N, CA, C and O of each residue as an XYZ file, in Angstrom:
704
protein
N     161.175    145.875    133.048
C     161.291    146.861    134.100
C     159.872    147.224    134.518
O     159.073    147.682    133.702
N     159.574    147.020    135.763
C     158.276    147.355    136.330
C     158.553    148.323    137.467
O     159.228    147.968    138.433
N     158.041    149.542    137.363
C     158.382    150.542    138.365
C     157.225    151.473    138.656
O     156.405    151.767    137.786
N     157.173    151.926    139.885
C     156.280    153.028    140.213
C     156.976    154.321    139.792
O     158.191    154.347    139.595
N     156.216    155.363    139.659
C     156.759    156.676    139.335
C     157.547    157.177    140.548
O     157.058    157.062    141.672
N     158.744    157.725    140.357
C     159.506    158.268    141.495
C     158.971    159.649    141.885
O     159.607    160.674    141.641
N     157.813    159.643    142.485
C     157.079    160.879    142.733
C     157.874    161.923    143.499
O     157.946    163.077    143.076
N     158.472    161.536    144.620
C     159.172    162.532    145.439
C     160.321    163.166    144.672
O     160.567    164.365    144.807
N     161.022    162.385    143.876
C     162.141    162.900    143.091
C     161.656    163.883    142.031
O     162.229    164.961    141.874
N     160.611    163.517    141.308
C     160.099    164.385    140.251
C     159.495    165.660    140.824
O     159.690    166.740    140.266
N     158.760    165.548    141.934
C     158.196    166.749    142.549
C     159.280    167.649    143.131
O     159.060    168.847    143.309
N     160.452    167.082    143.429
C     161.548    167.916    143.956
C     162.256    168.694    142.846
O     163.118    169.527    143.128
N     161.904    168.431    141.600
C     162.488    169.191    140.492
C     163.478    168.431    139.625
O     163.945    168.966    138.619
N     163.807    167.202    139.987
C     164.697    166.390    139.146
C     163.959    166.079    137.849
O     162.798    165.671    137.880
N     164.611    166.264    136.726
C     164.006    165.992    135.424
C     163.852    164.493    135.218
O     164.738    163.709    135.558
N     162.709    164.107    134.653
C     162.417    162.694    134.417
C     163.494    162.042    133.562
O     163.935    160.933    133.865
N     163.920    162.706    132.510
C     164.945    162.149    131.621
C     166.239    161.853    132.393
O     166.840    160.793    132.217
N     166.661    162.782    133.240
C     167.875    162.572    134.038
C     167.712    161.365    134.966
O     168.631    160.560    135.114
N     166.545    161.250    135.583
C     166.288    160.130    136.479
C     166.351    158.807    135.720
O     166.964    157.849    136.190
N     165.725    158.753    134.560
C     165.703    157.517    133.772
C     167.116    157.137    133.341
O     167.489    155.967    133.424
N     167.894    158.089    132.891
C     169.277    157.791    132.480
C     170.062    157.244    133.652
O     170.768    156.245    133.516
N     169.946    157.891    134.809
C     170.710    157.487    135.982
C     170.281    156.129    136.540
O     171.126    155.365    137.006
N     168.980    155.815    136.502
C     168.488    154.618    137.179
C     168.172    153.431    136.273
O     168.151    152.294    136.744
N     167.926    153.666    134.992
C     167.470    152.564    134.139
C     168.284    152.342    132.863
O     168.246    151.245    132.305
N     169.005    153.332    132.395
C     169.697    153.204    131.109
C     170.719    152.071    131.132
O     170.826    151.323    130.160
N     171.460    151.935    132.207
C     172.452    150.862    132.303
C     171.815    149.484    132.286
O     172.317    148.570    131.631
N     170.713    149.332    133.001
C     169.995    148.058    133.031
C     169.447    147.735    131.643
O     169.546    146.600    131.177
N     168.873    148.735    130.992
C     168.353    148.515    129.640
C     169.475    148.130    128.680
O     169.289    147.261    127.829
N     170.619    148.758    128.806
C     171.760    148.421    127.947
C     172.214    146.983    128.204
O     172.572    146.263    127.272
N     172.196    146.575    129.463
C     172.545    145.189    129.795
C     171.578    144.218    129.125
O     171.999    143.238    128.512
N     170.274    144.496    129.244
C     169.272    143.647    128.602
C     169.473    143.606    127.096
O     169.404    142.540    126.482
N     169.719    144.755    126.507
C     169.938    144.826    125.057
C     171.174    144.012    124.671
O     171.190    143.366    123.623
N     172.196    144.042    125.507
C     173.406    143.265    125.269
C     173.153    141.763    125.276
O     173.930    140.997    124.705
N     172.091    141.350    125.908
C     171.678    139.942    125.946
C     170.656    139.626    124.858
O     170.118    138.520    124.801
N     170.393    140.609    123.993
C     169.397    140.486    122.918
C     167.979    140.278    123.436
O     167.157    139.632    122.786
N     167.702    140.830    124.610
C     166.356    140.762    125.160
C     165.510    141.913    124.603
O     166.017    143.010    124.367
N     164.236    141.651    124.401
C     163.296    142.730    124.128
C     162.979    143.393    125.454
O     162.945    142.743    126.499
N     162.750    144.679    125.396
C     162.524    145.424    126.626
C     161.034    145.710    126.834
O     160.365    146.299    125.984
N     160.546    145.272    127.987
C     159.177    145.541    128.433
C     159.284    146.499    129.610
O     160.000    146.229    130.575
N     158.583    147.600    129.530
C     158.572    148.577    130.612
C     157.130    148.780    131.054
O     156.247    149.020    130.230
N     156.898    148.684    132.349
C     155.583    148.971    132.923
C     155.751    150.057    133.976
O     156.532    149.915    134.917
N     155.009    151.139    133.803
C     155.040    152.262    134.738
C     153.724    152.255    135.507
O     152.643    152.292    134.918
N     153.833    152.208    136.818
C     152.664    152.120    137.687
C     152.369    153.480    138.313
O     153.129    153.942    139.164
N     151.274    154.131    137.906
C     150.943    155.423    138.495
C     150.242    155.330    139.853
O     149.998    156.350    140.497
N     149.924    154.128    140.280
C     149.142    153.887    141.494
C     150.019    153.169    142.520
O     151.182    152.879    142.239
N     149.490    152.887    143.675
C     150.185    152.142    144.711
C     150.261    150.673    144.295
O     149.234    150.000    144.206
N     151.455    150.180    144.043
C     151.650    148.824    143.558
C     151.278    147.732    144.539
O     151.039    146.597    144.126
N     151.222    148.038    145.816
C     150.892    147.033    146.818
C     149.489    147.204    147.387
O     148.977    146.307    148.058
N     148.880    148.326    147.129
C     147.541    148.585    147.659
C     146.753    149.344    146.608
O     146.824    150.570    146.530
N     146.006    148.615    145.806
C     145.278    149.226    144.690
C     144.125    150.107    145.141
O     143.470    150.729    144.306
N     143.859    150.175    146.442
C     142.785    151.036    146.938
C     143.254    152.467    147.143
O     142.443    153.340    147.452
N     144.550    152.727    146.978
C     145.056    154.058    147.322
C     146.134    154.536    146.354
O     146.653    153.780    145.532
N     146.440    155.802    146.486
C     147.522    156.398    145.717
C     148.863    155.834    146.160
O     148.973    155.206    147.214
N     149.877    156.068    145.338
C     151.247    155.691    145.690
C     151.606    156.336    147.031
O     151.171    157.446    147.337
N     152.401    155.625    147.817
C     152.759    156.114    149.153
C     153.431    157.476    149.098
O     153.152    158.327    149.943
N     154.311    157.707    148.124
C     154.992    158.998    148.014
C     153.992    160.126    147.738
O     154.134    161.224    148.276
N     152.991    159.861    146.906
C     151.961    160.876    146.657
C     151.183    161.156    147.935
O     150.921    162.313    148.266
N     150.815    160.105    148.649
C     150.068    160.282    149.890
C     150.855    161.138    150.880
O     150.292    162.017    151.532
N     152.161    160.875    150.989
C     153.001    161.617    151.932
C     153.052    163.106    151.601
O     153.259    163.935    152.488
N     152.863    163.443    150.330
C     152.886    164.846    149.911
C     151.488    165.452    149.854
O     151.328    166.613    149.478
N     150.476    164.667    150.227
C     149.106    165.152    150.146
C     148.617    165.296    148.720
O     147.769    166.137    148.422
N     149.162    164.463    147.838
C     148.832    164.517    146.406
C     148.124    163.233    145.994
O     148.056    162.260    146.745
N     147.598    163.269    144.765
C     146.897    162.128    144.202
C     147.134    162.085    142.705
O     147.411    163.116    142.092
N     147.031    160.906    142.108
C     147.084    160.785    140.655
C     145.897    161.507    140.020
O     145.899    161.761    138.816
N     144.901    161.835    140.807
C     143.767    162.620    140.318
C     144.156    164.087    140.081
O     143.433    164.814    139.398
N     145.286    164.522    140.638
C     145.739    165.909    140.509
C     146.441    166.136    139.166
O     147.212    165.294    138.707
N     146.167    167.262    138.558
C     146.754    167.588    137.248
C     148.286    167.617    137.292
O     148.931    167.179    136.340
N     148.879    168.126    138.379
C     150.338    168.190    138.433
C     150.964    166.799    138.528
O     152.030    166.561    137.961
N     150.312    165.882    139.239
C     150.813    164.500    139.307
C     150.675    163.825    137.945
O     151.572    163.096    137.521
N     149.578    164.058    137.270
C     149.395    163.477    135.941
C     150.447    163.996    134.966
O     150.948    163.238    134.135
N     150.784    165.270    135.060
C     151.807    165.839    134.178
C     153.166    165.192    134.437
O     153.885    164.871    133.491
N     153.526    164.998    135.711
C     154.800    164.345    136.026
C     154.809    162.889    135.584
O     155.825    162.389    135.102
N     153.693    162.217    135.746
C     153.573    160.834    135.260
C     153.852    160.787    133.763
O     154.633    159.952    133.306
N     153.218    161.679    132.991
C     153.417    161.687    131.535
C     154.867    161.982    131.185
O     155.421    161.366    130.275
N     155.485    162.916    131.894
C     156.893    163.216    131.648
C     157.762    161.990    131.892
O     158.684    161.713    131.125
N     157.464    161.251    132.970
C     158.239    160.065    133.294
C     158.047    158.977    132.238
O     159.016    158.354    131.805
N     156.808    158.750    131.825
C     156.529    157.751    130.792
C     157.233    158.114    129.493
O     157.840    157.254    128.855
N     157.156    159.368    129.099
C     157.818    159.788    127.861
C     159.332    159.643    127.961
O     159.983    159.281    126.981
N     159.895    159.920    129.125
C     161.334    159.741    129.314
C     161.711    158.263    129.260
O     162.716    157.903    128.647
N     160.923    157.414    129.889
C     161.204    155.976    129.825
C     161.198    155.501    128.378
O     162.040    154.695    127.984
N     160.257    155.997    127.589
C     160.166    155.600    126.189
C     161.311    156.169    125.361
O     161.956    155.429    124.618
N     161.574    157.457    125.472
C     162.573    158.086    124.603
C     163.991    157.668    124.942
O     164.833    157.590    124.047
N     164.279    157.398    126.198
C     165.627    156.990    126.601
C     165.834    155.496    126.386
O     166.856    155.084    125.836
N     164.876    154.686    126.815
C     165.064    153.234    126.807
C     164.601    152.562    125.520
O     165.073    151.472    125.196
N     163.695    153.183    124.785
C     163.158    152.635    123.532
C     162.639    151.202    123.707
O     163.082    150.297    123.000
N     161.713    150.991    124.634
C     161.197    149.635    124.847
C     160.328    149.182    123.677
O     159.718    149.995    122.983
N     160.288    147.883    123.478
C     159.381    147.326    122.471
C     157.941    147.308    122.976
O     156.995    147.358    122.190
N     157.789    147.236    124.293
C     156.469    147.154    124.925
C     156.450    148.128    126.096
O     157.394    148.192    126.884
N     155.355    148.887    126.198
C     155.262    149.893    127.252
C     153.874    149.852    127.880
O     152.873    150.155    127.231
N     153.833    149.474    129.148
C     152.584    149.441    129.904
C     152.384    150.743    130.647
O     153.292    151.227    131.323
N     151.202    151.306    130.523
C     150.934    152.627    131.081
C     150.190    152.608    132.405
O     150.054    153.652    133.043
N     149.708    151.460    132.832
C     149.057    151.313    134.137
C     148.940    149.829    134.435
O     148.902    149.003    133.522
N     148.883    149.498    135.705
C     148.838    148.099    136.110
C     147.554    147.800    136.884
O     147.091    148.593    137.704
N     146.999    146.623    136.588
C     145.812    146.119    137.279
C     144.679    147.141    137.265
O     144.087    147.456    138.296
N     144.400    147.641    136.081
C     143.404    148.711    135.942
C     142.019    148.285    136.414
O     141.291    149.083    137.005
N     141.653    147.038    136.157
C     140.327    146.587    136.594
C     140.238    146.503    138.115
O     139.175    146.755    138.682
N     141.321    146.158    138.774
C     141.325    146.126    140.240
C     141.267    147.542    140.801
O     140.572    147.782    141.788
N     141.979    148.477    140.193
C     141.909    149.869    140.633
C     140.480    150.383    140.463
O     139.938    151.036    141.355
N     139.879    150.088    139.320
C     138.505    150.535    139.064
C     137.551    149.983    140.119
O     136.621    150.673    140.536
N     137.776    148.746    140.553
C     136.913    148.081    141.523
C     137.188    148.532    142.959
O     136.254    148.699    143.742
N     138.455    148.730    143.308
C     138.831    148.899    144.709
C     139.132    150.338    145.136
O     138.925    150.691    146.297
N     139.616    151.167    144.216
C     140.063    152.515    144.585
C     138.913    153.513    144.485
O     137.893    153.238    143.853
N     139.084    154.663    145.108
C     138.093    155.725    144.910
C     137.986    156.073    143.419
O     138.966    155.977    142.681
N     136.815    156.466    142.997
C     136.579    156.804    141.596
C     137.565    157.857    141.102
O     138.023    157.790    139.961
N     137.891    158.818    141.944
C     138.819    159.878    141.526
C     140.191    159.306    141.182
O     140.829    159.770    140.237
N     140.650    158.314    141.925
C     141.936    157.679    141.619
C     141.879    156.984    140.269
O     142.767    157.150    139.432
N     140.817    156.201    140.068
C     140.707    155.488    138.799
C     140.622    156.466    137.638
O     141.276    156.273    136.612
N     139.824    157.509    137.792
C     139.707    158.493    136.718
C     141.043    159.179    136.465
O     141.360    159.501    135.320
N     141.828    159.407    137.507
C     143.167    159.987    137.353
C     144.094    159.070    136.588
O     144.817    159.518    135.698
N     144.082    157.784    136.925
C     144.901    156.795    136.203
C     144.476    156.741    134.743
O     145.311    156.747    133.839
N     143.182    156.688    134.530
C     142.655    156.601    133.166
C     143.058    157.822    132.337
O     143.535    157.684    131.210
N     142.869    158.991    132.888
C     143.215    160.219    132.165
C     144.712    160.300    131.908
O     145.132    160.620    130.796
N     145.519    160.013    132.921
C     146.972    160.089    132.770
C     147.465    159.113    131.701
O     148.279    159.481    130.854
N     146.981    157.880    131.736
C     147.423    156.870    130.772
C     146.976    157.222    129.356
O     147.761    157.105    128.415
N     145.743    157.645    129.196
C     145.256    158.004    127.859
C     145.994    159.207    127.298
O     146.339    159.224    126.116
N     146.241    160.214    128.126
C     146.997    161.372    127.652
C     148.440    161.007    127.332
O     149.015    161.525    126.375
N     149.029    160.116    128.128
C     150.395    159.665    127.839
C     150.433    158.922    126.509
O     151.374    159.094    125.734
N     149.432    158.106    126.237
C     149.393    157.364    124.967
C     149.354    158.322    123.780
O     150.039    158.104    122.781
N     148.564    159.369    123.885
C     148.494    160.369    122.809
C     149.858    161.038    122.623
O     150.326    161.206    121.496
N     150.489    161.415    123.733
C     151.791    162.079    123.657
C     152.871    161.144    123.123
O     153.745    161.578    122.371
N     152.824    159.880    123.497
C     153.801    158.911    122.991
C     153.693    158.769    121.478
O     154.702    158.800    120.774
N     152.493    158.616    120.989
C     152.299    158.472    119.537
C     152.732    159.736    118.809
O     153.343    159.659    117.743
N     152.418    160.905    119.380
C     152.824    162.175    118.765
C     154.348    162.310    118.725
O     154.899    162.936    117.820
N     155.020    161.716    119.715
C     156.484    161.769    119.779
C     157.148    160.701    118.914
O     158.375    160.652    118.829
N     156.354    159.845    118.272
C     156.901    158.825    117.389
C     157.270    157.513    118.051
O     158.031    156.727    117.487
N     156.744    157.265    119.232
C     157.026    156.008    119.917
C     156.594    154.821    119.051
O     155.549    154.853    118.400
N     157.412    153.789    119.062
C     157.082    152.558    118.342
C     156.728    151.423    119.292
O     156.460    150.306    118.851
N     156.723    151.701    120.600
C     156.405    150.671    121.590
C     154.942    150.262    121.465
O     154.072    151.096    121.216
N     154.683    148.970    121.640
C     153.301    148.498    121.743
C     152.793    148.903    123.118
O     153.428    148.620    124.134
N     151.651    149.561    123.141
C     151.117    150.106    124.390
C     150.113    149.153    125.026
O     149.344    148.478    124.342
N     150.147    149.120    126.362
C     149.268    148.212    127.076
C     148.955    148.734    128.466
O     149.492    149.750    128.906
N     148.080    148.020    129.141
C     147.882    148.078    130.580
C     147.874    146.618    131.022
O     147.785    145.710    130.195
N     147.967    146.403    132.319
C     147.742    145.046    132.803
C     146.388    145.005    133.484
O     145.903    146.011    134.002
N     145.790    143.832    133.475
C     144.534    143.596    134.169
C     144.741    142.474    135.172
O     145.599    141.611    134.986
N     143.965    142.494    136.215
C     144.052    141.498    137.270
C     143.078    140.370    136.913
O     141.863    140.566    136.921
N     143.617    139.202    136.602
C     142.831    138.068    136.123
C     141.785    137.633    137.142
O     140.644    137.345    136.782
N     142.172    137.586    138.402
C     141.254    137.102    139.435
C     140.049    138.026    139.595
O     138.950    137.564    139.899
N     140.248    139.313    139.395
C     139.126    140.256    139.415
C     138.229    139.999    138.214
O     137.006    139.959    138.351
N     138.822    139.824    137.045
C     138.033    139.578    135.825
C     137.181    138.324    135.954
O     136.052    138.281    135.466
N     137.723    137.305    136.612
C     136.987    136.044    136.779
C     136.086    136.028    138.006
O     135.377    135.050    138.241
N     136.107    137.103    138.790
C     135.226    137.178    139.951
C     135.759    136.463    141.173
O     134.996    136.181    142.097
N     137.052    136.161    141.207
C     137.619    135.415    142.327
C     138.066    136.288    143.495
O     138.498    135.765    144.522
N     137.969    137.594    143.356
C     138.355    138.480    144.466
C     137.171    139.323    144.928
O     137.305    140.521    145.178
N     136.035    138.691    145.034
C     134.864    139.350    145.588
C     134.088    140.228    144.622
O     133.300    141.068    145.057
N     134.289    140.055    143.323
C     133.556    140.888    142.369
C     132.202    140.301    141.998
O     131.467    140.892    141.208
N     131.867    139.149    142.556
C     130.535    138.597    142.354
C     130.337    137.862    141.048
O     129.233    137.876    140.502
N     131.340    137.240    140.544
C     131.218    136.493    139.294
C     132.013    137.133    138.169
O     132.562    138.227    138.304
N     132.055    136.423    137.073
C     132.836    136.851    135.916
C     132.407    138.239    135.437
O     131.221    138.485    135.216
N     133.375    139.143    135.277
C     133.090    140.480    134.749
C     133.906    140.788    133.490
O     133.597    141.734    132.766
N     134.938    139.997    133.232
C     135.747    140.211    132.032
C     136.569    141.480    132.096
O     136.759    142.068    133.160
N     137.060    141.894    130.918
C     137.889    143.096    130.844
C     137.428    144.046    129.739
O     138.194    144.902    129.297
N     136.194    143.899    129.298
C     135.711    144.759    128.206
C     135.757    146.237    128.587
O     136.002    147.079    127.723
N     135.530    146.573    129.849
C     135.586    147.978    130.264
C     136.996    148.551    130.092
O     137.156    149.739    129.811
N     138.005    147.713    130.262
C     139.382    148.188    130.093
C     139.662    148.568    128.635
O     140.391    149.524    128.370
N     139.090    147.828    127.703
C     139.238    148.187    126.290
C     138.520    149.493    125.971
O     138.964    150.252    125.111
N     137.428    149.753    126.651
C     136.694    151.008    126.458
C     137.468    152.171    127.084
O     137.641    153.220    126.464
N     137.929    151.969    128.315
C     138.597    153.049    129.054
C     139.995    153.358    128.540
O     140.483    154.475    128.707
N     140.641    152.382    127.919
C     142.001    152.559    127.421
C     142.047    152.182    125.940
O     142.585    151.133    125.586
N     141.490    153.025    125.075
C     141.352    152.677    123.655
C     142.674    152.535    122.900
O     142.681    152.066    121.762
N     143.768    152.925    123.501
C     145.078    152.797    122.866
C     145.640    151.379    122.926
O     146.678    151.110    122.320
N     144.985    150.471    123.637
C     145.539    149.136    123.876
C     145.903    148.408    122.593
O     145.092    148.261    121.679
N     147.145    147.961    122.557
C     147.620    147.105    121.475
C     147.878    145.687    121.985
O     147.977    144.740    121.205
N     147.984    145.564    123.290
C     148.134    144.276    123.953
C     147.729    144.462    125.407
O     147.686    145.586    125.906
N     147.433    143.362    126.084
C     147.028    143.400    127.488
C     147.900    142.417    128.251
O     148.070    141.269    127.839
N     148.447    142.875    129.359
C     149.221    142.000    130.236
C     148.306    141.472    131.330
O     147.344    142.132    131.722
N     148.613    140.283    131.815
C     147.780    139.631    132.821
C     148.530    139.511    134.140
O     149.717    139.186    134.172
N     147.823    139.777    135.215
C     148.348    139.672    136.556
C     147.416    138.752    137.327
O     146.199    138.823    137.154
N     147.967    137.890    138.177
C     147.108    136.953    138.894
C     147.658    136.643    140.272
O     148.869    136.636    140.491
N     146.743    136.386    141.198
C     147.057    135.943    142.547
C     146.316    134.635    142.811
O     145.401    134.619    143.635
N     146.670    133.554    142.154
C     145.861    132.335    142.262
C     145.818    131.753    143.674
O     144.889    131.017    144.009
N     146.789    132.066    144.486
C     146.824    131.506    145.838
C     145.774    132.129    146.751
O     145.584    131.647    147.868
N     145.075    133.198    146.311
C     144.035    133.808    147.127
C     142.694    133.108    147.018
O     141.877    133.221    147.932
N     142.436    132.393    145.941
C     141.097    131.871    145.810
C     140.950    130.615    144.966
O     139.836    130.145    144.737
N     142.059    130.075    144.506
C     141.982    128.869    143.675
C     142.729    127.764    144.400
O     143.948    127.829    144.564
N     141.998    126.756    144.830
C     142.612    125.704    145.635
C     143.354    124.671    144.791
O     144.200    123.945    145.313
N     143.055    124.596    143.513
C     143.694    123.575    142.651
C     144.333    124.277    141.459
O     144.927    123.623    140.602
């Protein structure tokens, strides 16, 4: 399950747990019925445009840099974990691309929200392996980063990492 935070719903007062039960519990049960391990990735940023906040946040004049948005993000992540009990839980996607392309305040908001969520998950007894995803083409310098930069900064910025997911757009810059 890969999802953005349902910002408008959460800001309207709907509880994260209720939303997760209504929208994801049945799907998770189906996967479990097939003996699949559950991977959940929650995207606090705009999934299609890493230079900006999620569209719903923008429409409300909000940002992941805002404390109230970060609190709702953490509530949603904790609900996804406590209701669905995933084996793997990603707390942000393409963090290196966000760091490179988005305003610093957005990246710092993602970083703070994900790190605080990781602390809260562990305190709540989560057994999910925690991760973020990184954009491979950015790490290798194929999207205008000026050469190989790797992902060492992601390990520094997200010290909770137990695994790293990889994202790639090879059709943008690799001809073979």
